[in-house]
PATORNU-794161 format. One record per residue (C-alpha): x, y, z. Coordinates in steps of 0.001 Angstrom, whole numbers, plus 524288, in hexadecimal, padded with zeros to 5 digits. Layout:
// residues N
XYZ;...
***
This chain:
// residues 159
B57DAD156219634;B58FFD06B61958B;B4F70D046D18A95;B4860D0DB81816B;B3B93D13911861E;B2FFBD133117CE8;B2622D1E6517DB3;B1961D1FB817649;B1530D2DD617496;B07C0D31FE16FB9;B057FD3C8C165A2;B0651D4A1D16B9B;B0D42D458D177EB;B19AAD4BDB17CCF;B25A3D454918246;B2FB5D4C8E18A4F;B3D62D4719187EE;B496FD4CF318E61;B42B9D5A3C18F15;B3DC0D5A1918108;B2F3FD598417DDC;B2B69D50AC1729F;B1D78D508216D1C;B1937D44EC164FC;B1021D47641597B;B0C0BD394B15831;B0BF8D2D371609E;B1982D278A160D4;B226ED1EFE168A8;B3030D22AA16C1C;B3B3AD1B3E1724B;B44B4D21D717B8D;B51C3D1B301796B;B595BD21F118432;B56ECD28BA19119;B4E77D34C71900C;B4662D3C8C19985;B389CD3CFB19441;B2B0BD4017198F6;B1E78D3C081924C;B143CD469C190A2;B0A89D3F021990D;B13ADD410A1A4A4;B1560D4F9E1A271;B0E80D58061AC85;B09C4D65551A7ED;B0B43D71551B09B;AFC99D72B91B280;AFC1FD64E61B817;B05C2D678F1C31E;AFAC3D685D1CD04;B0106D60EE1D858;B0E65D616B1DEE2;B12C9D54821D8DF;B0E73D58B81CB5B;B165CD652C1CD11;B2224D5CF51D0E2;B1FE8D543B1C4F2;B1F65D604C1BC4C;B2C90D64F41C19E;B3312D57D31BED7;B2CA3D57611B183;B3237D64D61AE80;B3FCED5F871B163;B3D9ED55561A6C8;B364FD5D0D19C89;B3D80D69FA19D6D;B4BE4D677F1A04A;B4F3BD758C19C8D;B47EBD7A241A8BA;B4CADD6F341B18D;B51FFD78681BBFD;B44AED7EA91BE02;B3E11D71571BE44;B4808D6C651C834;B4515D78071D0EA;B3678D76081CFB4;B37F7D67931D2D3;B4071D6A311DEC8;B36BCD741B1E409;B2AC0D6B8E1E1E2;B31A4D5F501E6AF;B362DD65D41F33F;B28A1D6B621F5D8;B2230D5E331F388;B2BA6D56FF1FC77;B2920D610320718;B1A53D6043205A3;B179DD51D12034D;B136BD49F220F1B;B10E0D3D0220840;B1C9ED340D209A7;B1902D2D381FCF4;B189AD39CB1F51A;B24EFD3E831FBEA;B2C04D31EA1F85E;B2797D338C1EA4B;B2C7AD418D1EA3E;B39B1D3D1D1EF5A;B3A53D338B1E405;B3711D3EB51DABA;B421ED46CC1E083;B4B8FD3B811DED1;B477CD399E1D0AA;B4947D480A1CDA9;B5678D486D1D4A1;B5ADCD3CA21CCBD;B5638D42DA1BFFA;B4B9AD38941BE22;B40C9D42311BACE;B37D3D38591B41C;B3820D300A1C079;B34FCD3C4A1C85B;B2910D3EEE1BFCE;B246FD30E81C16B;B262BD31C51D028;B1E70D3E771D0CB;B135DD38C21C88C;B12E3D2D281D1E4;B104ED36AB1DD14;B0496D3D261D687;AFA72D33C11DC70;B0004D35E51EA18;AFFCED44951E844;AF1BBD43CA1E382;AEDFFD3C1F1EFA5;AF487D461D1F893;AEE18D517F1F191;AE0DAD4AB01F276;AE2C7D47E8200F3;AE289D39321FEC1;AEAFCD2F7F20640;AF783D2AF51FFE6;AFC18D1CEB1FEC3;B0446D17E120A1E;B1071D205B20A89;B1E43D1B0520A57;B2600D1B5D216F1;B2D97D276121B55;B3A34D1F5E21B34;B380AD1C1520CE2;B3595D2A69209C8;B41DBD2E6F2113D;B49E4D2431209EB;B451ED298B1FCD8;B487FD37462013E;B564FD33082051C;B5829D2CAC1F7C3;B535FD39481F190;B5E11D41141F85E;B6972D37ED1F599;B7674D3F021F3DF;B7870D441E1E61D;B6A09D46281E389;B6398D53231E190;B5A83D554B1ED1D;B4EF1D5BDE1E693;B4594D64041EE74;B4E6CD65641FA37;
***
């Protein structure tokens, strides 16, 4: 971490830091002075809200962050969901986003994976509603992302 990160937490909110859950009894601000993996409660998805394939994928990645003791099970769930989504998705834009998610997870950048999944929610909603998607990226661009995803030395998830 290059410079400290300032967080303002409201009373009653929870913060997930390196697998620990912290509840704040009053509004407070904290400063993270070194690198830490954290998730704000507003970004936590509850099991009953996993109503779409991307939300289920988000939940699996979130479980990797929040519950490191059960990481193996979360990894397996992610790999299964990720592989199924890649096989089923026809939208090149969503597919490209999923490839980015796979790269983030393979690189251990789980927060970036969660952000990438959240960015795909509007596209998923459009597909599920039968609405047209924005202009897709080219197949060459998607193939290039996929090749980067499978660089030597990387874990190829969902394959």
